[in-house]
N, C-alpha and C positions, 0 to 999 in steps of 0.2 A: 504494501499500501504506501510505504514512504517513498518507492521510484515514482508511481503515477503521481503522487502529491507534487515531487519535484519538477516532472514533466510540465504539469500543469501550471507552474510557477512560471517556469521558462517561457511556456506558451503565452500567457498571461503578462508577462513584460513585453511582449512584441506590439501590445495596443492592438491587435488584430481589428476589432470591432470598428478602427476608425481607417482602416487600409481601403485603397481603393481595389476593386476584384476587376482583373484585366480580361478574366477568360473561366467560364466554369463548364466543366464537360463531365458528361455521363455515358458510359459504354457499358455495353453486354448487361442492357436491361436493368442498369442500376448497380451491377455487381462490382464496378470500378469507377469511382469518383474522382475528378481532378479540379483543382482550383487553383488558378494563376493569380498571385497577389502580386501588386507593385511594392518595391521596397525603396529604389532609388533611381535617378537617371542610368545606372549602370546595371542595375541588377532586380531581378524579380524572383519571387519563391514559387515554388509547386510544390501543394499540398494536397496528398491522394491517401484516398481511402480505399482499400482494396479487400476483396471478399468480403462485400458486406453482409453483416450478420442476418439483416431485415433490411426490405426494401418495400416501400407501400406508394402506391401511385393512387391519386384521386383526380377525376377528368371531369368536364362536362362539355358535352359535343356542341350544345347549344350557346355556348358563351358568347358567341359572336352576335346573339340576338336575332339571328334569322336560322330557317331550318334549312338543313342540307338535301338537296335533291339528288335523286339517283335517275339517270336518265341510260334509256337503252337505245345504242346505235344500230342503225342497220346498215 
């Protein structure tokens, strides 16, 4: 548990909640998640979560406010 708390302390010192997110990628249906974070003019960080334990998707196909219509072409 001490190792986890030490890692969390290092992460908190980065003040990640105020950093600019450059890119966010989800691959393999959420099993691999990568986030590119701006550090300075010369560097950025890539934070990756691999072999995610649990992935949950929630979507609404009508979020655009219109009905999606299917047409049959001849």
